[in-house]
C-alpha positions as CSV (number, residue, x, y, z in Angstrom):
1,X,21.4,6.6,4.3
2,X,19.5,8.6,6.9
3,X,21.5,10.7,9.2
4,X,20.7,9.3,12.6
5,X,20.9,11.9,15.3
6,X,21.9,11.1,18.9
7,X,18.7,10.6,20.8
8,X,17.5,8.7,23.9
9,X,16.9,5.0,23.7
10,X,13.6,4.2,21.9
11,X,10.5,3.6,24.1
12,X,10.3,0.1,22.6
13,X,13.0,-2.6,23.1
14,X,13.8,-6.0,21.6
15,X,12.5,-7.5,24.8
16,X,9.1,-5.9,24.3
17,X,8.9,-7.4,20.8
18,X,9.8,-10.9,22.0
19,X,7.2,-10.7,24.8
20,X,4.7,-9.6,22.1
21,X,5.6,-12.6,20.0
22,X,4.8,-14.9,22.9
23,X,1.4,-13.2,23.5
24,X,0.6,-13.7,19.8
25,X,1.1,-17.4,19.8
26,X,-2.1,-19.0,18.5
27,X,-3.5,-15.6,17.5
28,X,-1.7,-14.9,14.2
29,X,-1.2,-17.2,11.3
30,X,2.3,-18.6,10.6
31,X,2.6,-17.8,6.9
32,X,5.5,-19.1,4.8
33,X,7.5,-16.6,2.8
34,X,7.0,-16.9,-1.0
35,X,9.7,-17.0,-3.6
36,X,9.4,-14.2,-6.2
37,X,11.3,-15.4,-9.3
38,X,10.3,-12.5,-11.4
39,X,11.7,-10.0,-8.9
40,X,14.8,-12.3,-8.3
41,X,15.6,-11.9,-12.0
42,X,15.4,-8.1,-11.8
43,X,17.5,-7.9,-8.6
44,X,20.0,-10.6,-9.5
45,X,19.6,-12.5,-6.3
46,X,16.9,-14.1,-4.1
47,X,13.8,-12.0,-3.4
48,X,11.1,-13.3,-1.0
49,X,7.6,-12.0,-0.5
50,X,6.4,-11.6,3.1
51,X,2.6,-12.2,2.5
52,X,0.9,-10.4,5.4
53,X,-2.0,-9.9,3.0
54,X,-2.8,-13.5,3.9
55,X,-2.7,-12.7,7.7
56,X,-5.8,-12.8,9.8
57,X,-8.0,-9.8,9.1
58,X,-6.1,-9.3,5.8
59,X,-3.0,-7.4,7.1
60,X,-0.2,-7.2,9.7
61,X,-2.4,-4.9,11.9
62,X,-3.7,-7.8,14.1
63,X,-0.2,-8.1,15.5
64,X,-0.1,-4.6,17.1
65,X,-3.8,-4.4,17.9
66,X,-3.9,-7.7,19.8
67,X,-0.7,-6.9,21.7
68,X,-2.1,-3.5,22.7
69,X,-5.6,-4.8,23.8
70,X,-4.2,-7.9,25.6
71,X,-2.3,-5.5,28.0
72,X,-5.4,-3.5,29.0
73,X,-6.4,-4.1,32.6
74,X,-9.9,-5.1,33.6
75,X,-11.1,-1.5,34.2
76,X,-9.8,-0.4,30.8
77,X,-11.4,-3.4,29.0
78,X,-14.8,-2.5,30.5
79,X,-14.5,1.0,29.2
80,X,-14.2,-0.3,25.6
81,X,-11.8,0.8,22.9
82,X,-11.9,3.3,20.0
83,X,-9.8,3.4,16.9
84,X,-9.4,5.4,13.7
85,X,-8.5,3.6,10.5
86,X,-9.0,3.5,6.7
87,X,-9.7,-0.2,7.2
88,X,-6.8,-2.5,8.1
89,X,-6.2,-1.2,11.7
90,X,-10.0,-1.2,12.0
91,X,-10.2,-4.8,11.3
92,X,-7.3,-5.7,13.5
93,X,-8.8,-3.8,16.4
94,X,-12.2,-5.3,15.8
95,X,-10.9,-8.8,15.6
96,X,-8.7,-8.5,18.7
97,X,-11.6,-6.9,20.6
98,X,-13.9,-9.7,19.7
99,X,-11.3,-12.3,20.8
100,X,-10.8,-10.6,24.1
101,X,-14.5,-9.7,24.8
102,X,-14.0,-5.9,24.5
103,X,-16.5,-3.4,22.9
104,X,-14.9,-1.6,20.0
105,X,-15.9,1.6,18.1
106,X,-14.0,2.5,15.0
107,X,-14.0,5.9,13.1
108,X,-13.4,5.4,9.4
109,X,-12.9,8.0,6.6
110,X,-15.9,8.6,4.4
111,X,-14.2,6.9,1.5
112,X,-13.3,3.7,3.3
113,X,-13.8,0.7,1.0
114,X,-16.9,-1.5,1.4
115,X,-15.0,-4.8,2.2
116,X,-13.0,-3.1,4.9
117,X,-16.1,-1.5,6.4
118,X,-18.2,-4.7,6.3
119,X,-15.3,-6.8,7.7
120,X,-14.9,-4.4,10.6
121,X,-18.6,-4.6,11.3
122,X,-18.5,-8.4,10.9
123,X,-15.9,-8.6,13.7
124,X,-18.4,-6.9,15.9
125,X,-17.2,-3.3,16.0
126,X,-19.4,-0.2,15.7
127,X,-18.4,1.9,12.7
128,X,-18.7,5.7,12.4
129,X,-17.7,7.6,9.3
130,X,-15.9,11.0,9.5
131,X,-13.5,13.0,7.5
132,X,-11.6,12.2,4.3
133,X,-8.5,10.4,5.7
134,X,-7.0,8.7,8.8
135,X,-5.8,11.9,10.4
136,X,-9.3,13.5,10.4
137,X,-10.8,10.3,11.7
138,X,-8.2,10.2,14.4
139,X,-9.3,13.6,15.7
140,X,-12.8,12.3,16.1
141,X,-11.6,9.1,17.8
142,X,-9.7,11.1,20.3
143,X,-12.7,13.3,21.1
144,X,-14.8,10.1,21.5
145,X,-12.3,8.7,23.9
146,X,-12.4,11.9,26.0
147,X,-16.3,11.9,26.0
148,X,-16.8,8.2,26.9
149,X,-13.7,7.0,28.6
150,X,-13.0,4.5,25.9
151,X,-9.3,3.6,25.4
152,X,-7.8,5.0,22.2
153,X,-6.0,2.4,20.2
154,X,-3.7,4.4,18.1
155,X,-2.9,2.9,14.7
156,X,0.9,3.3,15.1
157,X,1.9,5.7,17.9
158,X,2.1,3.5,20.9
159,X,4.8,1.2,22.4
160,X,2.6,-1.9,22.4
161,X,1.5,-1.3,18.8
162,X,5.1,-1.0,17.6
163,X,6.2,-4.0,19.6
164,X,3.4,-6.1,18.1
165,X,4.3,-5.1,14.5
166,X,7.9,-5.8,15.3
167,X,7.1,-9.5,15.7
168,X,7.1,-9.6,11.9
169,X,10.8,-8.6,11.9
170,X,11.6,-11.5,14.2
171,X,9.8,-13.9,11.8
172,X,11.6,-12.5,8.8
173,X,15.0,-13.2,10.5
174,X,13.9,-16.7,11.5
175,X,12.7,-17.6,8.0
176,X,15.4,-15.8,6.0
177,X,18.4,-15.8,8.3
178,X,20.8,-14.5,5.6
179,X,18.5,-11.6,4.6
180,X,20.5,-8.5,3.6
181,X,17.7,-6.0,2.8
182,X,14.1,-5.7,4.1
183,X,11.7,-3.4,2.3
184,X,8.6,-2.2,4.2
185,X,5.4,-0.3,3.1
186,X,5.2,2.8,5.3
187,X,2.5,5.1,6.5
188,X,2.6,6.3,10.1
189,X,5.7,4.1,10.7
190,X,4.6,1.6,13.2
191,X,5.4,-1.5,11.1
192,X,8.6,0.0,9.7
193,X,9.8,1.0,13.2
194,X,8.9,-2.4,14.8
195,X,10.6,-4.4,12.0
196,X,13.7,-2.1,12.0
197,X,14.1,-2.4,15.8
198,X,13.7,-6.2,15.7
199,X,16.2,-6.6,13.0
200,X,18.8,-4.0,13.9
201,X,18.9,-5.2,17.5
202,X,20.1,-8.6,16.3
203,X,21.8,-7.9,13.0
204,X,22.8,-4.3,12.6
205,X,24.1,-4.8,9.1
206,X,20.7,-5.6,7.6
207,X,19.5,-2.7,5.5
208,X,15.9,-1.6,6.3
209,X,14.1,0.6,3.7
210,X,10.7,2.2,4.1
211,X,8.6,3.0,1.1
212,X,5.8,5.6,0.9
213,X,3.5,6.8,-1.8
214,X,5.0,10.0,-3.2
215,X,1.7,11.9,-2.8
216,X,1.5,10.9,0.9
217,X,5.1,10.9,2.0
218,X,5.4,12.5,5.4
219,X,8.7,10.9,6.5
220,X,11.2,12.5,4.1
221,X,10.4,16.0,5.2
222,X,10.0,15.0,8.9
223,X,13.4,13.2,9.0
224,X,15.0,16.3,7.3
225,X,13.5,18.5,9.9
226,X,14.3,16.2,12.8
227,X,10.7,15.9,14.1
228,X,7.3,14.8,12.7
229,X,6.0,17.3,10.2
230,X,2.4,17.3,9.0
231,X,1.5,17.2,5.3
232,X,-0.9,19.8,4.0
233,X,-2.4,17.5,1.4
234,X,-2.4,13.8,0.4
235,X,-3.8,12.2,-2.7
236,X,-3.1,8.5,-3.4
237,X,-4.8,5.2,-4.1
238,X,-2.8,3.7,-1.3
239,X,-5.3,4.7,1.5
240,X,-3.7,2.3,4.0
241,X,-0.5,4.4,4.1
242,X,-2.0,7.8,3.6
243,X,-0.9,9.2,6.9
244,X,-0.1,12.9,7.1
245,X,1.8,13.0,10.4
246,X,4.3,10.4,11.6
247,X,3.9,9.2,15.2
248,X,6.4,10.4,17.8
249,X,7.3,6.8,18.9
250,X,7.8,5.3,15.5
251,X,9.6,8.4,14.3
252,X,12.3,8.1,16.9
253,X,12.9,4.5,16.0
254,X,12.9,5.1,12.3
255,X,15.3,8.0,12.7
256,X,17.7,5.8,14.5
257,X,17.4,2.5,12.8
258,X,16.0,2.9,9.2
259,X,18.6,3.2,6.4
260,X,16.4,4.9,3.8
261,X,13.0,6.1,2.9
262,X,11.9,5.8,-0.8
263,X,8.8,7.0,-2.5
264,X,6.8,5.5,-5.4
265,X,4.3,7.0,-7.8
266,X,0.7,6.0,-8.4
267,X,1.7,4.3,-11.7
268,X,4.3,2.3,-9.9
269,X,1.8,1.3,-7.2
270,X,-0.8,0.1,-9.6
271,X,1.8,-1.7,-11.8
272,X,3.1,-3.5,-8.7
273,X,-0.4,-4.5,-7.6
274,X,-1.1,-5.8,-11.1
275,X,2.1,-7.9,-11.3
276,X,1.6,-9.3,-7.8
277,X,-1.8,-10.5,-9.0
278,X,-0.4,-12.0,-12.2
279,X,3.0,-13.3,-11.2
280,X,2.6,-14.1,-7.5
281,X,-1.2,-14.9,-7.6
282,X,-1.5,-12.5,-4.6
283,X,-4.4,-10.0,-4.1
284,X,-2.6,-7.0,-2.6
285,X,-4.0,-3.5,-2.0
286,X,-2.0,-0.5,-3.3
287,X,-0.6,0.3,0.1
288,X,0.5,-3.3,0.5
289,X,2.3,-3.2,-2.8
290,X,4.4,-0.1,-2.1
291,X,7.5,-2.1,-1.2
292,X,7.2,-4.3,-4.3
293,X,6.8,-1.1,-6.4
294,X,10.1,0.2,-5.1
295,X,12.0,-3.0,-5.9
296,X,10.4,-3.1,-9.4
297,X,11.4,0.5,-10.1
298,X,15.0,0.3,-8.8
299,X,16.0,-3.4,-8.6
300,X,19.7,-2.8,-8.5
301,X,19.5,-0.7,-5.3
302,X,18.6,-3.7,-3.2
303,X,21.2,-6.2,-2.0
304,X,20.0,-9.8,-2.0
305,X,18.6,-11.7,-0.3
306,X,15.7,-9.2,-0.2
307,X,12.5,-9.6,1.9
308,X,9.6,-7.6,0.5
309,X,6.7,-7.0,2.8
310,X,3.2,-7.2,1.4
311,X,1.4,-5.4,4.2
312,X,-2.2,-5.9,3.3
313,X,-4.7,-7.4,0.9
314,X,-8.0,-5.7,1.8
315,X,-9.1,-4.2,-1.5
316,X,-12.6,-3.5,-2.8
317,X,-13.4,-5.5,-6.0
318,X,-14.4,-2.4,-8.0
319,X,-11.2,-0.6,-6.9
320,X,-9.2,-3.7,-7.9
321,X,-10.7,-3.4,-11.4
322,X,-9.6,0.2,-11.6
323,X,-6.2,-0.6,-10.3
324,X,-5.8,-3.4,-12.8
325,X,-6.7,-1.0,-15.7
326,X,-4.5,1.7,-14.2
327,X,-1.6,-0.8,-13.9
328,X,-2.1,-2.0,-17.5
329,X,-2.0,1.6,-18.7
330,X,1.0,2.4,-16.6
331,X,2.9,-0.6,-18.1
332,X,1.8,0.2,-21.7
333,X,-0.5,-2.8,-21.9
334,X,-3.6,-0.6,-22.2
335,X,-3.7,2.6,-24.3
336,X,-6.2,5.0,-25.8
337,X,-5.4,6.3,-29.3
338,X,-7.1,9.5,-30.5
339,X,-7.6,9.6,-34.3
340,X,-9.0,12.6,-36.2
341,X,-10.5,11.8,-39.6
342,X,-13.1,13.0,-42.1
343,X,-16.6,11.9,-41.1
344,X,-17.2,9.7,-44.1
345,X,-17.9,6.0,-44.8
346,X,-15.0,3.6,-44.7
347,X,-12.6,5.5,-42.4
348,X,-13.5,3.6,-39.2
349,X,-13.0,0.3,-41.0
350,X,-9.6,1.5,-42.2
351,X,-8.6,2.5,-38.7
352,X,-9.7,-0.9,-37.2
353,X,-7.9,-2.7,-40.0
354,X,-4.7,-0.9,-39.2
355,X,-5.0,-1.8,-35.5
356,X,-5.9,-5.4,-36.4
357,X,-2.7,-5.7,-38.5
358,X,-0.7,-5.1,-35.4
359,X,-2.5,-7.9,-33.5
360,X,-3.8,-5.5,-30.8
361,X,-7.2,-6.0,-29.1
362,X,-9.8,-3.2,-29.4
363,X,-11.7,-2.9,-26.2
364,X,-13.9,0.1,-26.8
365,X,-14.5,2.8,-29.4
366,X,-15.9,6.3,-28.8
367,X,-16.9,9.0,-31.4
368,X,-16.7,12.7,-30.6
369,X,-18.3,15.2,-33.0
370,X,-18.7,18.0,-30.5
371,X,-15.1,19.2,-30.1
372,X,-15.2,22.8,-31.3
373,X,-11.7,22.4,-32.8
374,X,-13.1,19.8,-35.3
375,X,-14.1,20.8,-38.8
376,X,-17.8,20.4,-39.7
377,X,-16.8,17.3,-41.7
378,X,-14.5,15.8,-39.1
379,X,-14.9,13.3,-36.2
380,X,-12.6,12.4,-33.4
381,X,-12.4,8.6,-32.6
382,X,-11.0,7.3,-29.3
383,X,-9.9,3.7,-29.6
384,X,-9.2,1.8,-26.3
385,X,-6.7,-0.9,-27.1
386,X,-5.0,-3.8,-25.2
387,X,-1.4,-4.4,-26.2
388,X,1.5,-6.6,-25.2
389,X,3.5,-3.8,-23.6
390,X,5.0,-0.4,-24.3
391,X,6.9,-1.4,-27.5
392,X,3.9,-3.0,-29.0
393,X,1.7,0.0,-28.1
394,X,4.1,2.3,-29.9
395,X,4.1,0.0,-32.9
396,X,0.3,0.2,-33.1
397,X,0.4,4.0,-32.9
398,X,3.1,4.3,-35.5
399,X,1.3,2.0,-37.9
400,X,-1.7,4.3,-37.9
401,X,0.5,7.3,-38.5
402,X,2.4,5.5,-41.3
403,X,-1.0,4.9,-43.0
404,X,-1.7,8.6,-43.0
405,X,-4.0,9.0,-40.0
406,X,-3.7,11.9,-37.6
407,X,-3.2,9.7,-34.5
408,X,-1.9,10.4,-31.0
409,X,-1.8,8.6,-27.7
410,X,-4.3,10.0,-25.2
């Protein structure tokens, strides 16, 4: 459990969250929780998915964005708004701005996915590309605000944003009144802080756990230091939670109310996204699958009933294909076997026959004769195979070895 230090009361209160909930009536969709039988079997008690990937604009971000924009006065609305986002906050701000008749400009990283960019433009926002991540885009958004007078809509470090995101916590408690553990995907901390404050203010015994990508986890070091600490480098497929510096406002709330921060690997993220697609029939982006990944990896750490937040579902189709393949490889359902044999007739047929005997599906075959370590009469054959899982994959590999081939998993 986090060691919560004595600090002043947070800048956000339960009252702020309940007021935000009233302002969001008719704005956000009321989405039922979903039973997750496959996770329930792992945990040993009820597990429910909170599918914010089905929310308007594809994520929870519309909650905070609308709450923030709705509180702007007439002068501020005429000045327009500016935001920085990898996509979900961008769409939330763009949609909220359109609903309220406010001009919006959004700075997005160069690598922002096409569906997120096109959706943001589709809601009427002007999009500018800058930098490689949210933090770099945020610098430019602040400069734009100073130049033009536009109101900066921070993705997580503002009272109204946190209060808006906290409305999801109220909904979780209403729909799962006996919930014991809530697991939340975490980047800058706005969603985690809002949910934790909403829940702990009413039921202090509920355990709230934040989950970050291990290669973009700013909270563990920040909490250890007692203040937000900036990461020097981030590298993760979960662009929606790739935030290098926690916000001051969510940090204080997380420090006081969150029980634990966990981290998950890239393999765990892709495996979770794949299983959500297959088992729950949910399209969830890697960032939105972080909480699920943690429950899959350490199911016995979570006291049931468990609520698992799926924070977003805005994922590029080509990226989804790569995630599926990555997830299959991570779970042992897709493997590449490298076989070195003499370059003579019949050897390839013998290899394919050995794989076929094990009822594995060959997807692709590559020949390499240019490796300088090969003999002049040798060839290296890469066989890309679909299997039923890790045990089956090892059976395929060992069958090749047992038949005398020099084979290894690549």
